[in-house]
N, C-alpha and C positions, 0 to 999 in steps of 0.2 A: 503491500499499500503505501501511496507517496502524500499522505497529507503532511503539511507544514506547520497549521496551525490544529492544536486538537485540544480537545476537551478533556480532563480529567476525572477519576473515580471523586475525587471530592468535588467536582462539579456536579455531578450524577446524585450524588448525597444531598447536595443540597435541593437539586431540583425535587427530589423524592419527599424532603421533608415540608418544602414548600407546597406542594400537590396534597399531601396527607394532611398540613394546618389547614390550607383554604379549601380542601374539598371533599376530606373525608375525615373530618375530625371526630365523626362519630365513630369512627372504626376503632376498637382499643388494640393497644399495642399488646398483646399478649407474650409475644415473645421476641426476642432482636431480628430485627430485619437489615440484611445487608442489600447493597447494590454494589454492581461493578460491571463495567466493560468485560466482557471474554472473549470469543473467538470472531474472526471476520465472516459473520454467516450472512448469506445473502436471501436465505428465505427467512429464516425465523429470526424474526427482530429483535424479541425478549422472550424471556422464559421465568418462571419462577417453581424453585425446588426447594426441596430441605437439603441440607449441608449435610454431607455423608462424612463423620468423622471429622469436620472443620478442613477437609482437603478444598486448597484454593482459596481459602479466607484466613491462613495464619497470619499472615503480613498485616490483612486488616484488621485483625483480632488484637493486634501487637498497641495499638492505639489506645493509651488510658482511658480515653472515654468511651471506647466501644467495651472494654472489658468492667466498666463502672454498671454501663448499661445493662450487659448480660447478667449481672450479679443481681438485679432486682425485677428480672423479666419472671412470670409466672409460670414461665414455660421454657425450659433450659434449651429447647430445638430450636435452631437459627433458620431463617428462610431466607435465599438467597436469589435475590431478582439480579437475571444476568441480560445485559443489553447486546446488541451486536457491536463490535468494535468498529465498524464503519461508521457507526453515530459520534465516534470522536472528531470526524471531520466538521470542521465548521460552514462547509458546501449545506450540510443536511440542517432545515432550519429547526430551533430550540422548538417549535411546538411539534414538531415530527417526533423526537425525542421524548417530550412531554406526554405527548399523547401516548406514547409505547409506555412509560412509567407507570402512566394512568391505568393502561389498559392490564398490566400485571397487579397493579394493586388491588384492581377488579377482582381477579383471581383470589388476592388474599381477602379481602370482603366476604367474597363468595365460601371458604374458608377452603379452598384448594393451597396446599402447602402453607397453611396455617393452622394455629389454633383453635380456631372458630369454627362454629358447627358449618359442614357442606349444605349448601340450601340447594344445590342443583346434583342432577344426575351428570352431568357434563359441563364444560366449562364453558363452551360456546353455544350452549343450546338455547334453541329460538332465538337469536338475537339479545340474550342478555347483557353484553358488555355494551352495546352501542345504547341501551337505555338505561344502565345505571351510568355510563357516562356523561349521557344527556341530564338524565335526576339530577345528578350533580354539578351541573353547570360547565361541562367539558364536551358535550356533543359538538358544539362548532368547532374547536381544534380537532377532534376525531373525525371529521368530516374532512377538514382542510388537510388534515394531514396523509390520511388516504387518499387525498385526491394529489398532492404531491409524489407518494411513494409510486401512484398508479402514472404520473405523468413522466416524473425524473429517477426514477430507482433504477432501469436497465443502465441509463446512459450514465449515470452516477458511477454503478459498479465496473463498469466497461473502462471508464475514466481510469480509475483508481485501483485498478487491479494491475499488477505487473506480470510480465508472463517472460 
């Protein structure tokens, strides 16, 4: 990848907590939720999973603030939200990254890879993500992000991959 300017995991963390405070304030944080950039996935823009034996998050957990947060959580399992490394590029609009974070937070809210009660059988059942984002005031950025991905993603990937 040839990104000259890029976003950091700290920036991602800030975005997640801003979205949580402004749009998901009613959702309890029963466990530690970590967000980070992952591999350069072209198809899967984000994912949410339980951390397995803290693999891949040891360096993040070294921060004193993370250790302190982990100690006070009700549930000691750790949820990891991973965002495609392609989103480190500043060519991708902030709202696309924010929409992807919010999408993964909907999964957390619905009980997928979180200690909250699972509300649905399937994570994308019947358009629940779009409905949830709309209910939380994020429907427009979700629609705008989907439009940007549809219009620009293929060319962005072609331009930024090194062969």
